[in-house]
TIDREN-396118 format. One line per field, with one value per residue (C-alpha): residue number from 1; residue in three letters; x negated, y, z. Coordinates in Angstrom, 1 decimal. Layout:
// residues N
num	NUM	...
residuo	ALA	...
u	X	...
v	Y	...
w	Z	...
***
This chain:
// residues 269
num	1	2	3	4	5	6	7	8	9	10	11	12	13	14	15	16	17	18	19	20	21	22	23	24	25	26	27	28	29	30	31	32	33	34	35	36	37	38	39	40	41	42	43	44	45	46	47	48	49	50	51	52	53	54	55	56	57	58	59	60	61	62	63	64	65	66	67	68	69	70	71	72	73	74	75	76	77	78	79	80	81	82	83	84	85	86	87	88	89	90	91	92	93	94	95	96	97	98	99	100	101	102	103	104	105	106	107	108	109	110	111	112	113	114	115	116	117	118	119	120	121	122	123	124	125	126	127	128	129	130	131	132	133	134	135	136	137	138	139	140	141	142	143	144	145	146	147	148	149	150	151	152	153	154	155	156	157	158	159	160	161	162	163	164	165	166	167	168	169	170	171	172	173	174	175	176	177	178	179	180	181	182	183	184	185	186	187	188	189	190	191	192	193	194	195	196	197	198	199	200	201	202	203	204	205	206	207	208	209	210	211	212	213	214	215	216	217	218	219	220	221	222	223	224	225	226	227	228	229	230	231	232	233	234	235	236	237	238	239	240	241	242	243	244	245	246	247	248	249	250	251	252	253	254	255	256	257	258	259	260	261	262	263	264	265	266	267	268	269
residuo	MET	ARG	ARG	GLU	ARG	GLY	ARG	ARG	GLU	ALA	GLY	ALA	GLY	ARG	GLY	LYS	HIS	GLY	THR	GLY	ARG	ARG	PHE	PRO	LEU	PRO	ALA	ALA	ARG	PHE	PRO	ARG	SER	ARG	PHE	PRO	LEU	PRO	ALA	TYR	LEU	PHE	PRO	LEU	PHE	LEU	SER	ALA	CYS	SER	TRP	PHE	THR	ASP	PHE	ARG	GLU	GLN	PRO	LYS	ILE	ASP	PRO	TRP	GLU	SER	PRO	SER	ASP	THR	ILE	PRO	TYR	ARG	GLY	ASN	PRO	GLN	ALA	SER	VAL	PRO	ILE	SER	GLY	SER	ALA	ALA	PRO	GLY	LEU	ALA	TYR	ASP	ARG	SER	PRO	THR	PRO	GLN	ALA	ILE	LEU	ALA	MET	ALA	ALA	ILE	ALA	ASN	PRO	VAL	ALA	PRO	ASP	SER	ALA	SER	VAL	ALA	ARG	GLY	ARG	VAL	GLN	PHE	GLN	ILE	ASN	CYS	ALA	VAL	CYS	HIS	GLY	PRO	LEU	GLY	LEU	GLY	ASN	GLY	PRO	ALA	THR	LYS	TYR	GLY	MET	PRO	GLY	ILE	SER	ILE	GLY	ALA	GLY	SER	ASN	ALA	ALA	THR	ASN	ALA	GLN	VAL	THR	ASP	GLY	TYR	ILE	PHE	GLY	MET	ILE	ARG	ASN	GLY	ARG	GLY	LEU	MET	PRO	SER	TYR	ASN	ARG	ILE	GLU	GLU	MET	ASP	ARG	TRP	ASP	ILE	VAL	ASN	TYR	VAL	ARG	THR	LEU	GLU	GLY	LYS	GLY	THR	ILE	ALA	ALA	ASP	THR	THR	HIS	GLY	ARG	PRO	GLY	GLU	THR	GLY	SER	LEU	LEU	PRO	GLY	ALA	SER	ARG	THR	GLY	PRO	THR	ARG	PRO	ALA	PRO	TYR	TYR	HIS	PRO	GLY	THR	PRO	THR	PRO	ALA	PRO	ALA	PRO	ALA	PRO	ALA	ALA	ARG	PRO	SER	ALA	ASP	THR	THR	LYS	LYS	PRO	GLU	ALA	LYS	PRO
u	-22.5	-21.9	-18.1	-18.6	-21.1	-18.7	-15.9	-18.0	-19.1	-15.5	-14.3	-17.0	-15.7	-12.1	-12.7	-11.6	-8.2	-9.0	-6.7	-9.1	-9.9	-13.6	-15.6	-17.9	-21.5	-24.0	-25.2	-28.8	-28.9	-28.1	-29.9	-28.6	-30.8	-31.9	-30.3	-26.8	-26.3	-24.1	-26.9	-29.1	-26.4	-24.8	-27.1	-26.7	-22.9	-23.0	-25.0	-23.0	-19.5	-18.1	-15.2	-17.6	-18.5	-14.9	-14.0	-16.7	-16.2	-12.5	-10.6	-9.7	-9.9	-12.3	-11.5	-11.6	-12.0	-9.8	-8.7	-10.8	-13.6	-11.3	-8.7	-9.3	-9.8	-7.5	-8.0	-9.4	-7.2	-6.4	-9.2	-11.8	-15.0	-14.0	-15.5	-16.6	-18.6	-18.2	-19.1	-20.3	-21.2	-21.8	-25.4	-26.3	-23.9	-23.2	-19.6	-19.9	-17.7	-20.5	-21.3	-24.7	-23.0	-20.4	-22.9	-24.9	-22.0	-21.7	-23.8	-21.5	-19.9	-16.2	-15.6	-11.9	-11.0	-8.6	-5.9	-2.2	-1.9	-4.6	-3.1	0.3	-1.0	-3.0	0.1	2.0	-0.8	-1.4	2.2	2.4	-0.9	-2.3	0.6	1.7	-1.2	-2.5	1.0	2.5	0.4	-2.7	-2.1	-2.5	1.2	2.2	4.9	2.1	1.3	4.6	3.3	-0.1	-2.1	-4.3	-3.6	-6.4	-6.1	-7.7	-5.6	-6.1	-8.4	-9.6	-13.2	-12.8	-11.9	-14.6	-17.6	-19.8	-21.0	-17.5	-17.9	-15.7	-18.0	-17.8	-14.0	-14.3	-16.6	-14.1	-11.4	-13.7	-15.3	-13.1	-14.5	-13.5	-9.8	-9.3	-9.3	-10.7	-8.4	-10.6	-7.5	-6.8	-8.5	-11.3	-9.5	-6.6	-9.1	-10.5	-6.9	-6.4	-9.5	-8.2	-4.9	-6.6	-8.4	-5.0	-3.9	-7.0	-5.9	-8.7	-8.1	-5.3	-2.6	-0.3	0.2	3.2	4.5	7.3	7.5	9.9	12.3	13.0	14.7	13.6	11.6	10.4	7.8	7.8	5.9	2.5	2.5	0.9	-2.6	-5.2	-7.6	-5.1	-3.9	-0.7	-2.8	-5.3	-8.9	-10.3	-12.1	-15.3	-18.6	-21.3	-23.0	-20.3	-19.1	-15.4	-14.1	-12.8	-9.1	-8.2	-7.5	-3.9	-2.8	-2.6	0.9	2.4	3.5	7.2	8.9	10.0	13.8	14.4	16.3	14.4	16.0	16.1	13.7	15.3	14.2
v	-23.0	-20.3	-21.0	-24.7	-24.0	-21.7	-24.2	-27.0	-24.7	-23.7	-27.3	-28.3	-25.8	-27.0	-30.5	-33.8	-32.7	-29.1	-27.8	-25.0	-26.8	-26.4	-29.3	-28.6	-28.1	-30.7	-30.3	-30.8	-27.5	-25.7	-27.7	-27.2	-25.5	-27.3	-24.5	-23.4	-19.7	-19.1	-20.3	-17.4	-14.9	-16.2	-14.3	-11.2	-11.6	-11.9	-8.7	-6.8	-7.7	-4.9	-6.8	-8.6	-5.2	-4.2	-7.2	-6.4	-2.7	-2.3	0.5	-0.9	-0.2	-2.4	-3.5	-0.6	1.8	4.8	6.2	9.3	10.5	13.0	10.4	8.5	4.8	2.3	1.2	-2.2	-5.3	-6.7	-8.7	-7.4	-5.5	-1.9	0.8	2.6	-0.4	-2.6	-1.8	-5.4	-7.0	-10.7	-10.2	-8.4	-10.0	-13.6	-14.8	-17.7	-17.5	-17.4	-14.9	-14.0	-13.2	-11.0	-9.3	-8.3	-6.1	-4.4	-1.4	-0.6	2.7	3.2	5.4	6.1	8.8	7.6	10.0	9.4	8.3	5.7	4.4	4.2	2.1	-0.1	-0.6	-2.1	-4.4	-5.5	-6.2	-8.4	-10.2	-10.1	-9.7	-13.4	-14.5	-11.3	-10.0	-6.6	-4.8	-7.1	-8.8	-12.3	-13.2	-13.5	-16.0	-18.5	-19.0	-20.8	-23.6	-24.2	-21.3	-19.9	-16.3	-14.0	-10.5	-7.6	-4.8	-2.6	-4.1	-7.0	-7.8	-6.2	-3.0	-2.9	-4.7	-2.1	-4.7	-4.9	-1.9	-0.9	-2.8	-5.9	-5.9	-5.4	-8.4	-10.5	-9.7	-10.4	-13.7	-15.0	-16.9	-19.7	-20.1	-17.0	-17.6	-15.2	-12.4	-11.3	-11.1	-7.8	-5.1	-3.2	0.1	-1.6	-3.4	-0.1	1.1	-2.0	-1.2	2.3	0.9	-1.7	1.2	2.8	-0.5	-0.4	3.0	4.9	8.1	10.5	8.6	6.5	2.8	2.2	-1.4	-0.6	-3.4	-4.6	-7.5	-9.9	-8.1	-4.6	-2.5	1.1	2.4	-0.9	-2.6	-1.9	0.5	0.0	-1.4	1.4	-0.6	-2.1	-1.0	0.6	3.5	5.2	5.4	8.9	10.4	12.1	13.0	13.6	16.9	18.3	21.7	22.2	24.3	27.7	28.3	30.1	33.8	34.9	36.5	40.3	41.7	42.8	46.5	47.0	47.8	51.4	51.4	55.1	56.0	58.4	60.7	59.6	61.4	63.7	63.4
w	-77.9	-75.4	-75.3	-74.8	-72.0	-70.2	-70.5	-69.0	-66.1	-65.4	-65.6	-63.1	-60.6	-60.9	-59.7	-61.3	-62.5	-63.1	-60.3	-59.2	-55.9	-55.1	-53.6	-50.6	-51.5	-50.4	-46.9	-48.0	-49.7	-46.3	-43.5	-39.9	-37.4	-34.2	-32.2	-33.2	-33.8	-30.7	-28.5	-29.7	-29.1	-25.8	-23.4	-25.5	-25.3	-21.5	-21.1	-23.6	-22.5	-20.4	-18.9	-16.4	-15.0	-14.9	-12.8	-10.3	-10.1	-10.8	-8.9	-5.5	-1.8	0.2	3.7	6.2	3.3	2.9	-0.5	0.1	2.3	3.9	4.9	8.2	7.9	9.6	13.2	14.1	14.2	17.6	19.3	16.8	17.7	18.4	16.3	19.4	20.5	23.6	27.2	27.6	24.3	24.2	23.0	26.3	28.9	29.4	29.2	31.6	34.7	37.2	40.0	38.3	35.0	36.6	38.9	35.9	34.8	38.2	37.0	34.0	34.6	34.2	31.1	31.9	34.3	37.1	36.2	36.5	32.8	33.2	36.5	34.9	32.1	34.5	36.6	33.6	32.7	36.3	37.1	33.9	34.0	37.6	40.1	39.5	41.6	43.5	44.3	43.4	46.1	45.6	48.9	47.5	47.8	44.2	43.0	42.0	45.7	46.1	43.8	45.4	44.1	46.9	47.8	46.8	48.2	46.3	47.9	50.9	53.6	51.3	50.5	47.1	48.8	51.4	49.7	48.0	45.6	44.0	41.7	38.8	36.5	38.7	38.5	34.8	34.6	36.6	34.1	31.2	32.3	35.1	38.0	40.3	40.2	38.1	34.3	31.8	30.8	27.9	25.8	27.5	25.5	27.1	27.4	29.2	31.5	32.7	33.4	35.5	37.4	38.1	39.3	41.6	43.3	44.1	45.6	47.8	49.0	47.2	45.3	45.5	43.6	45.7	44.8	42.6	42.1	39.6	37.1	34.4	34.7	31.9	29.0	30.1	27.7	27.4	29.8	31.7	28.9	27.4	24.4	21.1	20.9	21.1	18.9	16.5	13.1	14.6	15.8	13.5	14.6	15.2	12.2	13.4	11.7	14.3	13.7	11.5	12.7	13.1	10.2	11.2	10.8	7.6	8.1	8.1	4.8	4.9	5.2	1.9	1.8	2.0	-1.3	-1.8	-1.8	-2.1	-5.3	-7.5	-9.9	-13.5	-15.7	-18.3	-21.9
***
């Protein structure tokens, strides 16, 4: 009886032809849940997977970040907001080409000393951007006057030289905003604008530096052209921590005693 029962059970598990292939069990014996199993574990998988954190916090250098705190960060791109701030930010000074907007900048102090280096840089910028209308000496006889542009003098004896209202900040505002027939030259960086202001003062006969109208011709390079941007990535920004004392130089190593080169007698056994 036991052998026959075992044979029947074995034959039932082999299928119709006894090939050993098992048939699927009825689905009614294992009813499906209303919520599949992955739905329960999906939030847990999201919180447990470490690769999402790696994607967000992978080793990288963010914009303007240096590889280490001791390495200076890059300089600002051209035409971006300088890291040292702006003498006339747009939130404080209007950019409209009106006398009121420019007069509001008349009280801005010139932060660049009118030394020979600044005047030389201003001469290059002036002869490239300004002399076409104002003339090499600022007498209002630039090449553009031959084509209908009115001559506007800003050199010696002009209203810009004698009017006390035309301060360094006022000239800076004229370059920034433009006014009347003069367009805005805001594309000239702030540091270079102050150099132009210092050069214009030499054309007016002020200061101790004589006016120099040397300028480059087409094809000439070198000192007759502006140098690298002082706020661009070609020149690194200064790395400075306010309040951090300057480390003292390391002491020089002590001199090593000279070796004794005298020949000593050999010790006898």
